[in-house]
Structure formats: structure tokens, C-alpha cells
N, C-alpha and C positions, 0 to 999 in steps of 0.2 A: 448546376443545383442536385441534379439525383447523385451526385457524389457529397455532397453538401450533406445531402440528407442518411446517405449512409454512415458516413464521420459524427454525423449527431446519435443515430440510433445506438451506437458502438457507445458515445461517451455514457448513452442516456444508460445502457443495458449494463453498465461500469457501476455506475454508481450508485444505482435503485439495485442489481442484482450481485452487486457484491458488500463487502463491510465497507461502509462511506469511512471505516479509523483508517482501512486499507490503504483510501485511495488518496486520501489524505495524506497518511504518512509519502507517500510514494511524491506526491504534489509538492510536498514538503521540501523534499532530498531533494527536486529535478532544481527548485527556488535555490536551496544552498548551495547545490554544486553549478551553480550559475554564477551567483555572485561570487562564489568564491573564486572559480577560473578567472572570473571577469580583474579579480583581487589580485589573481596571482599566485594563490595561494592550494598546496598539495590539497586536492581534496580526493586523490582515488581512496579512500580508505572508508568516505560513507557509504559507498552500495555495498558492499559485506555486511557495515552496520548499521544499516537501516533494515536487512532485509531479517537479521538476527533482534532485535528490537520487535520488528513487525510478526518476527513468530512466535515471541513471547508475550505479544498484544494476543493476538488472534489466540493462540494457545490458553491462554488463562480470562479469557471473553466468551470461551467457548460453555455450552452447556452443558453442567457435569451426565458423564455417564450414571445411566442404572446400574448399579453394582448387587445382584447376587449374594447372600448372606451364606457361608455353606455351616452347616451344621455338624 
């Protein structure tokens, strides 16, 4: 029972504490990989592509950095 509580705490911290879009992207990637492997498709390329896409999503959704105007 304690192990289940630890796992649920980790999942809750992951979903609430981190960017939910990252969690959704990783979950979608795992589902597509599972389906692709079951269908016999080569899905080795999917994790690197997902990482690049999620990196782009994370960078584009970050708040703008305050910049000083030089004179």
C-alpha cells in the first residue's frame, strides 16, 4: 500500500509540478510507440523527434526574458 502511495505522489508531482504539455506529449509518444510496435511498424525515430518537438514547445511557451535597452 505504501508503494502505491509513493507512485501516486510521483505521478501527481509530475503532472501538477511540471508543464502538463510535456507530460501529455510523452504520454502520447508512448501510446503511439506501443501501437506502432504492435502493428509491426518501425518507431525507433519517434523518441528523438518527440524530444525535439517538445523542446520547441517548451521554449516557445516560456515567458519572455526581460531585456535591458542599451544606449
